[in-house]
C-alpha positions as a Python dict, from the first residue, in 0.01 Angstrom:
ca = {
    (1, 'M'): (0, 0, 0),
    (2, 'K'): (166, 324, -108),
    (3, 'I'): (34, 680, 53),
    (4, 'I'): (52, 988, -156),
    (5, 'I'): (189, 1313, 47),
    (6, 'C'): (152, 1622, -151),
    (7, 'T'): (299, 1978, -71),
    (8, 'F'): (253, 2320, -235),
    (9, 'L'): (434, 2191, -563),
    (10, 'L'): (553, 1827, -515),
    (11, 'C'): (401, 1509, -454),
    (12, 'I'): (567, 1235, -303),
    (13, 'T'): (458, 872, -290),
    (14, 'V'): (555, 679, 21),
    (15, 'S'): (478, 297, 82),
    (16, 'V'): (418, 172, 428),
    (17, 'F'): (548, -197, 365),
    (18, 'G'): (871, -264, 550),
    (19, 'K'): (816, 20, 803),
    (20, 'S'): (693, 80, 1158),
    (21, 'V'): (416, 338, 1140),
    (22, 'E'): (270, 552, 1468),
    (23, 'L'): (-118, 561, 1459),
    (24, 'N'): (-343, 752, 1729),
    (25, 'G'): (-680, 651, 1803),
    (26, 'I'): (-949, 760, 2031),
    (27, 'V'): (-1184, 586, 2221),
    (28, 'G'): (-1525, 476, 2065),
    (29, 'K'): (-1381, 601, 1718),
    (30, 'S'): (-1248, 402, 1414),
    (31, 'I'): (-902, 330, 1291),
    (32, 'E'): (-770, 212, 949),
    (33, 'F'): (-457, 32, 897),
    (34, 'P'): (-349, 171, 559),
    (35, 'A'): (-172, -138, 395),
    (36, 'A'): (-350, -341, 158),
    (37, 'V'): (-407, -688, 124),
    (38, 'E'): (-559, -771, -201),
    (39, 'T'): (-645, -1158, -195),
    (40, 'S'): (-444, -1330, 102),
    (41, 'G'): (-296, -1199, 412),
    (42, 'N'): (-347, -1111, 768),
    (43, 'L'): (-365, -899, 1085),
    (44, 'I'): (-149, -1000, 1380),
    (45, 'Y'): (-183, -825, 1708),
    (46, 'S'): (83, -786, 1996),
    (47, 'S'): (77, -611, 2317),
    (48, 'K'): (241, -653, 2654),
    (49, 'A'): (-18, -936, 2743),
    (50, 'N'): (-15, -1100, 2394),
    (51, 'A'): (276, -1191, 2174),
    (52, 'G'): (163, -1213, 1825),
    (53, 'V'): (-199, -1318, 1802),
    (54, 'T'): (-362, -1379, 1446),
    (55, 'I'): (-685, -1162, 1479),
    (56, 'G'): (-803, -1185, 1123),
    (57, 'D'): (-700, -1298, 801),
    (58, 'V'): (-801, -1281, 440),
    (59, 'T'): (-793, -1603, 206),
    (60, 'S'): (-882, -1592, -168),
    (61, 'G'): (-1072, -1249, -93),
    (62, 'Y'): (-1260, -1370, 191),
    (63, 'F'): (-1224, -1251, 569),
    (64, 'T'): (-1261, -1406, 852),
    (65, 'S'): (-1207, -1280, 1246),
    (66, 'H'): (-1017, -1516, 1480),
    (67, 'N'): (-1039, -1322, 1815),
    (68, 'E'): (-1352, -1276, 2016),
    (69, 'K'): (-1229, -933, 2145),
    (70, 'F'): (-1207, -824, 1804),
    (71, 'R'): (-1460, -1026, 1627),
    (72, 'D'): (-1756, -784, 1574),
    (73, 'R'): (-1507, -494, 1553),
    (74, 'L'): (-1256, -575, 1308),
    (75, 'Q'): (-1351, -520, 945),
    (76, 'W'): (-1172, -615, 613),
    (77, 'H'): (-1265, -380, 315),
    (78, 'S'): (-1241, -556, -13),
    (79, 'S'): (-1246, -229, -224),
    (80, 'T'): (-935, -90, -33),
    (81, 'G'): (-772, -408, 94),
    (82, 'H'): (-746, -211, 444),
    (83, 'F'): (-848, -369, 793),
    (84, 'S'): (-1041, -122, 1017),
    (85, 'L'): (-1113, -153, 1391),
    (86, 'S'): (-1417, 23, 1539),
    (87, 'E'): (-1548, 131, 1864),
    (88, 'L'): (-1175, 158, 1986),
    (89, 'R'): (-1097, 77, 2368),
    (90, 'L'): (-787, 193, 2568),
    (91, 'E'): (-702, -161, 2584),
    (92, 'D'): (-677, -185, 2186),
    (93, 'S'): (-333, -23, 2213),
    (94, 'G'): (-44, -207, 2059),
    (95, 'V'): (135, -325, 1747),
    (96, 'Y'): (-93, -456, 1449),
    (97, 'K'): (115, -611, 1171),
    (98, 'V'): (-18, -642, 819),
    (99, 'E'): (104, -922, 613),
    (100, 'N'): (40, -931, 263),
    (101, 'N'): (92, -1300, 138),
    (102, 'D'): (42, -1193, -235),
    (103, 'G'): (351, -984, -262),
    (104, 'Q'): (522, -1123, 63),
    (105, 'K'): (577, -817, 265),
    (106, 'S'): (468, -646, 571),
    (107, 'A'): (382, -356, 766),
    (108, 'S'): (353, -283, 1118),
    (109, 'F'): (134, -10, 1307),
    (110, 'N'): (195, 112, 1656),
    (111, 'L'): (-140, 222, 1765),
    (112, 'T'): (-196, 426, 2087),
    (113, 'V'): (-570, 487, 2207),
    (114, 'W'): (-660, 815, 2372),
    (115, 'I'): (-939, 967, 2580),
    (116, 'P'): (-968, 1334, 2446),
    (117, 'V'): (-911, 1591, 2707),
    (118, 'S'): (-1226, 1763, 2848),
    (119, 'K'): (-1245, 2142, 2854),
    (120, 'P'): (-1058, 2284, 3144),
    (121, 'H'): (-1233, 2450, 3447),
    (122, 'V'): (-1056, 2751, 3595),
    (123, 'M'): (-1071, 2969, 3875),
    (124, 'V'): (-925, 3199, 4140),
    (125, 'T'): (-867, 3024, 4469),
    (126, 'H'): (-681, 3353, 4622),
    (127, 'N'): (-800, 3695, 4513),
    (128, 'K'): (-525, 3905, 4710),
    (129, 'Y'): (-175, 3944, 4610),
    (130, 'P'): (0, 3715, 4509),
    (131, 'C'): (-328, 3599, 4339),
    (132, 'K'): (-370, 3217, 4293),
    (133, 'L'): (-533, 3029, 3999),
    (134, 'M'): (-650, 2697, 3964),
    (135, 'C'): (-686, 2471, 3635),
    (136, 'T'): (-911, 2119, 3677),
    (137, 'V'): (-941, 1884, 3382),
    (138, 'E'): (-1161, 1577, 3458),
    (139, 'R'): (-1131, 1347, 3174),
    (140, 'G'): (-828, 1273, 2935),
    (141, 'T'): (-508, 1021, 2910),
    (142, 'G'): (-157, 1157, 2868),
    (143, 'V'): (-238, 1516, 2947),
    (144, 'T'): (-25, 1787, 2952),
    (145, 'L'): (-168, 2126, 3122),
    (146, 'S'): (15, 2444, 3051),
    (147, 'W'): (-83, 2817, 3205),
    (148, 'Y'): (-8, 3121, 2944),
    (149, 'R'): (-62, 3475, 3002),
    (150, 'E'): (-195, 3694, 2705),
    (151, 'G'): (74, 3842, 2518),
    (152, 'E'): (338, 3607, 2629),
    (153, 'E'): (468, 3295, 2439),
    (154, 'E'): (632, 3140, 2723),
    (155, 'S'): (415, 2929, 2957),
    (156, 'Y'): (377, 3026, 3324),
    (157, 'G'): (412, 2666, 3417),
    (158, 'S'): (324, 2287, 3319),
    (159, 'Y'): (275, 1965, 3448),
    (160, 'P'): (410, 1670, 3291),
    (161, 'V'): (208, 1419, 3093),
    (162, 'R'): (-53, 1256, 3360),
    (163, 'N'): (-407, 1074, 3343),
    (164, 'A'): (-735, 1244, 3455),
    (165, 'P'): (-973, 1242, 3613),
    (166, 'H'): (-921, 1539, 3868),
    (167, 'L'): (-608, 1642, 3722),
    (168, 'D'): (-512, 2000, 3879),
    (169, 'L'): (-268, 2274, 3796),
    (170, 'P'): (-232, 2574, 4054),
    (171, 'Q'): (-38, 2879, 3955),
    (172, 'T'): (62, 3170, 4157),
    (173, 'V'): (44, 3507, 3957),
    (174, 'D'): (164, 3868, 4058),
    (175, 'K'): (38, 4080, 3719),
    (176, 'G'): (-322, 4127, 3595),
    (177, 'G'): (-463, 4016, 3281),
    (178, 'I'): (-599, 3740, 3104),
    (179, 'Y'): (-448, 3394, 3161),
    (180, 'T'): (-547, 3087, 2959),
    (181, 'C'): (-499, 2716, 3064),
    (182, 'E'): (-448, 2466, 2776),
    (183, 'A'): (-486, 2091, 2808),
    (184, 'K'): (-381, 1874, 2553),
    (185, 'N'): (-249, 1549, 2435),
    (186, 'S'): (-190, 1369, 2076),
    (187, 'V'): (-542, 1374, 1979),
    (188, 'S'): (-702, 1683, 2137),
    (189, 'N'): (-670, 2027, 2272),
    (190, 'E'): (-881, 2250, 2488),
    (191, 'M'): (-822, 2581, 2659),
    (192, 'A'): (-1037, 2809, 2902),
    (193, 'S'): (-951, 3171, 3022),
    (194, 'I'): (-991, 3394, 3328),
    (195, 'T'): (-934, 3762, 3384),
    (196, 'V'): (-723, 3857, 3682),
    (197, 'G'): (-765, 4229, 3789),
    (198, 'A'): (-499, 4501, 3856),
    (199, 'H'): (-513, 4432, 4241),
    (200, 'C'): (-281, 4124, 4147),
    (201, 'T'): (-8, 4368, 4013),
    (202, 'D'): (251, 4559, 4240),
    (203, 'G'): (114, 4391, 4514),
    (204, 'A'): (393, 4537, 4732),
    (205, 'V'): (318, 4859, 4645),
    (206, 'G'): (-30, 4836, 4797),
    (207, 'I'): (123, 4695, 5125),
    (208, 'W'): (376, 5005, 5135),
    (209, 'Q'): (58, 5236, 5066),
    (210, 'T'): (-111, 5062, 5336),
    (211, 'E'): (166, 5053, 5587),
    (212, 'G'): (235, 5431, 5521),
    (213, 'S'): (-141, 5527, 5579),
    (214, 'K'): (-91, 5373, 5920),
    (215, 'T'): (220, 5540, 5998),
    (216, 'W'): (73, 5872, 5906),
    (217, 'S'): (-241, 5809, 6137),
    (218, 'L'): (-4, 5704, 6413),
    (219, 'S'): (196, 6033, 6371),
    (220, 'L'): (-96, 6256, 6351),
    (221, 'V'): (-240, 6131, 6686),
    (222, 'L'): (146, 6187, 6847),
    (223, 'I'): (112, 6532, 6714),
    (224, 'V'): (-221, 6613, 6840),
    (225, 'M'): (-159, 6463, 7184),
    (226, 'L'): (170, 6650, 7225),
    (227, 'C'): (3, 7016, 7101),
    (228, 'S'): (-277, 6935, 7372),
    (229, 'R'): (-21, 6923, 7640),
    (230, 'L'): (151, 7218, 7549),
    (231, 'V'): (-190, 7400, 7567),
}
C-alpha cells in the first residue's frame, strides 16, 4: 500500500510496507490500518499481554475474524484492502502487523488509544496579592496542563503528562490580565480563560500604601496629644 503526500508543488508517494507507523486513536471512534491486503493476508495483534495473536485473515478475498475481543469490531474492506477497527477501547493499544501474502510484505502500526481532554475549569482560589489560580480537568489520558498570560508566549507553569480525572494545576500570579489554561494530549486540545484584576499587580505598593497610611495616622495622633499638653 502507498500513501500519497502532497505539499504546495510536490507530491510524494510513500509506501508503508516494511515500516513501523505511529497511529493515534480515540476511544469510541474507528481507526484504519492503511496497508492493503488484496486477496490473501492477515492482521496480527501484539501487546504486553499478547505476543503475536492473529485476529483476522483474508483468504481468496474472504475475511474471517478469529478473536472474540475484536470479532464484532474488526472489518476488512474489499474495496481498499484495508483492515479497520471500530468502537476503540483503551486496551486496544498495541502493535498491529498487516501481512500481505500476495506480495510477501508487511507493515506494522503502533496504535495508542486516547481519551480526549475535557474543557478545563478555571477559577481564582485566592483573590488578594499574590493571587492564586486553579485549573481543573476531569477527563483525558496523557494530559499536559499549562498556564499562559495574554501576550506572552512562554507558559507560566505546566505539569507533565498525567491522566484525569481530577487533574489540577495551581498557579500563583502577580500581574493582572487574562490567563489561559491549556489542556492537551495527542488527539485533542482545549482551553479556558479567566481575567485577573489589577489588584493582583504591584501588591507590594498596595502594602506600602497601607502601612504608610497607618504610620501617618499614628503620627497625627501623637502631634495632637503633644499640642494638647502644651495648651
